[in-house]
C-alpha positions as CSV (number, residue, x, y, z in Angstrom):
1,X,-21.1,-17.8,-20.8
2,X,-21.0,-21.7,-20.4
3,X,-22.8,-23.3,-17.6
4,X,-19.6,-24.5,-15.8
5,X,-18.3,-21.0,-15.5
6,X,-21.8,-19.6,-14.5
7,X,-22.2,-22.1,-11.7
8,X,-18.6,-21.8,-10.4
9,X,-18.5,-19.8,-7.2
10,X,-16.2,-16.8,-7.2
11,X,-12.5,-17.6,-6.5
12,X,-10.8,-15.7,-3.7
13,X,-7.1,-15.0,-3.1
14,X,-6.7,-13.9,0.4
15,X,-3.5,-12.0,1.2
16,X,-2.2,-12.7,4.7
17,X,0.7,-11.1,6.5
18,X,1.9,-8.6,9.1
19,X,1.5,-4.9,8.8
20,X,3.7,-3.4,6.1
21,X,3.8,-6.7,4.1
22,X,2.2,-5.1,1.3
23,X,-1.2,-6.8,1.3
24,X,-3.2,-3.9,-0.1
25,X,-0.6,-2.7,-2.5
26,X,0.2,-6.1,-3.9
27,X,-3.6,-7.0,-3.8
28,X,-4.5,-4.1,-6.1
29,X,-1.9,-4.9,-8.7
30,X,-2.7,-8.5,-8.6
31,X,-6.4,-7.8,-9.0
32,X,-5.6,-5.6,-11.9
33,X,-3.3,-8.2,-13.4
34,X,-6.0,-11.0,-13.2
35,X,-8.8,-8.8,-14.2
36,X,-10.5,-9.4,-10.7
37,X,-12.1,-7.2,-8.1
38,X,-10.1,-6.0,-5.2
39,X,-11.4,-5.8,-1.6
40,X,-9.5,-4.6,1.4
41,X,-11.0,-5.9,4.6
42,X,-10.0,-3.0,6.8
43,X,-11.6,-0.5,4.3
44,X,-14.8,-2.6,4.4
45,X,-14.8,-2.6,8.3
46,X,-14.3,1.2,8.2
47,X,-17.1,1.8,5.7
48,X,-19.5,-0.5,7.8
49,X,-18.6,1.1,11.1
50,X,-18.3,4.7,9.8
51,X,-15.0,5.0,11.8
52,X,-11.2,4.3,11.1
53,X,-9.7,1.2,12.4
54,X,-7.8,3.2,14.9
55,X,-11.0,4.9,16.2
56,X,-12.7,1.5,16.3
57,X,-9.7,0.0,18.4
58,X,-9.9,3.0,20.7
59,X,-13.7,3.0,21.2
60,X,-14.2,-0.8,21.6
61,X,-10.7,-2.4,22.1
62,X,-9.0,-5.3,20.2
63,X,-11.4,-8.1,21.2
64,X,-14.5,-6.3,20.0
65,X,-12.7,-5.0,16.9
66,X,-11.8,-8.7,16.2
67,X,-15.6,-9.7,16.5
68,X,-16.5,-6.9,13.9
69,X,-13.6,-8.0,11.7
70,X,-14.9,-11.7,11.7
71,X,-18.4,-10.6,10.9
72,X,-17.2,-8.4,7.8
73,X,-15.0,-11.2,6.7
74,X,-18.0,-13.6,6.8
75,X,-20.3,-11.1,4.9
76,X,-17.5,-10.7,2.3
77,X,-17.0,-14.5,1.8
78,X,-20.7,-15.1,1.6
79,X,-21.3,-12.2,-0.9
80,X,-18.4,-12.9,-3.2
81,X,-19.8,-14.0,-6.6
82,X,-16.9,-13.0,-9.0
83,X,-13.2,-13.7,-8.7
84,X,-11.5,-11.4,-6.2
85,X,-8.3,-10.5,-4.4
86,X,-8.9,-9.7,-0.7
87,X,-6.2,-7.9,1.5
88,X,-6.8,-9.2,5.1
89,X,-5.9,-7.1,8.1
90,X,-2.7,-8.0,9.8
91,X,-4.5,-9.9,12.6
92,X,-7.3,-11.4,10.6
93,X,-5.7,-14.7,9.8
94,X,-4.5,-15.0,13.4
95,X,-8.0,-15.8,14.5
96,X,-8.8,-19.5,14.1
97,X,-12.5,-18.7,13.3
98,X,-11.4,-16.5,10.3
99,X,-8.8,-19.3,9.0
100,X,-11.8,-21.8,9.1
101,X,-14.1,-19.4,7.2
102,X,-11.5,-18.8,4.6
103,X,-10.7,-22.6,4.3
104,X,-14.6,-23.5,4.0
105,X,-14.9,-20.8,1.3
106,X,-12.0,-22.4,-0.7
107,X,-9.9,-19.1,-0.4
108,X,-6.4,-19.5,-1.8
109,X,-4.4,-18.0,1.1
110,X,-0.9,-16.4,0.5
111,X,1.4,-15.2,3.2
112,X,3.4,-12.2,2.1
113,X,6.5,-12.6,4.2
114,X,9.3,-10.2,5.0
115,X,11.8,-9.7,7.9
116,X,10.5,-7.5,10.7
117,X,13.2,-4.8,10.1
118,X,11.8,-4.4,6.6
119,X,8.2,-4.5,7.7
120,X,9.0,-1.6,10.2
121,X,10.6,0.4,7.6
122,X,7.7,0.0,5.3
123,X,5.3,1.0,8.0
124,X,7.3,4.1,8.7
125,X,7.3,5.2,5.0
126,X,3.7,4.5,4.3
127,X,2.3,6.9,6.8
128,X,-0.6,4.7,7.9
129,X,-1.6,4.7,11.6
130,X,-1.6,1.0,12.9
131,X,-3.1,0.8,16.5
132,X,-0.9,-2.3,17.3
133,X,2.4,-0.6,16.0
134,X,2.5,2.3,18.4
135,X,4.7,0.5,20.8
136,X,7.8,-0.7,19.0
137,X,8.8,-3.3,21.8
138,X,5.4,-4.9,21.7
139,X,5.6,-4.8,17.9
140,X,8.5,-7.3,18.1
141,X,6.6,-9.6,20.3
142,X,3.3,-9.4,18.1
143,X,5.4,-10.3,15.0
144,X,6.8,-13.5,16.8
145,X,3.3,-14.4,18.0
146,X,1.7,-14.1,14.6
147,X,4.3,-15.9,12.6
148,X,2.9,-19.4,13.5
149,X,-0.5,-18.5,12.4
150,X,0.7,-16.9,9.1
151,X,2.6,-20.2,8.3
152,X,-0.7,-21.8,8.1
153,X,-1.4,-20.0,4.9
154,X,-1.5,-22.3,1.8
155,X,1.4,-20.4,0.1
156,X,4.2,-18.1,1.2
157,X,5.8,-15.5,-1.0
158,X,8.9,-13.7,0.2
159,X,8.4,-9.9,-0.6
160,X,11.9,-9.0,0.3
161,X,13.7,-7.0,-2.4
162,X,11.0,-7.5,-4.9
163,X,8.8,-4.9,-6.6
164,X,5.1,-5.0,-6.1
165,X,4.9,-6.2,-9.8
166,X,7.1,-9.1,-9.2
167,X,5.2,-10.2,-6.1
168,X,2.0,-10.0,-8.0
169,X,3.3,-11.9,-10.9
170,X,4.6,-14.7,-8.5
171,X,1.2,-15.0,-6.8
172,X,-0.6,-15.0,-10.3
173,X,1.6,-17.8,-11.3
174,X,0.8,-19.8,-8.2
175,X,-2.9,-19.3,-8.7
176,X,-2.6,-20.5,-12.4
177,X,-0.3,-23.4,-11.4
178,X,-2.4,-24.7,-8.6
179,X,-6.0,-23.8,-9.7
180,X,-5.8,-24.3,-13.5
181,X,-9.6,-23.8,-13.9
182,X,-9.3,-20.3,-12.6
183,X,-8.8,-17.8,-15.5
């Protein structure tokens, strides 16, 4: 290993987007494609807290959950030594503190975008319980409220009508085009 490669801090692609956008699914394929590690922030939170995200929300509420989420993100960013793909929770990037932490870490942020109707359909199909998706009318409002924050991601990839492999390939191409030193 040459000294430039050994001194370079790990590169992080952070996938941003609403629930059902495909952050975890695409993230796993992208990581495999690039030969990098994959981390799911919600899974890390669950492992740390020994509870599901749903149980954490029920026990401590959204505000306290967001504090836990930020702390786990900070730990992840501080401990990343190799190149990795990270699937953020749907509300992670909405928090200014987390956007700043990602920016300071040099993360390559990508918003996986799709229309709300498509996201709702995907949420119903995947069978994952999402605490903030339990009330459909508030889901519409939440989607609109988060769109502006998501738009602050460095890149945007429309996932509509694309396979997981197509989306992963598109993101991989972006990484190589804009960060050529990353292998």
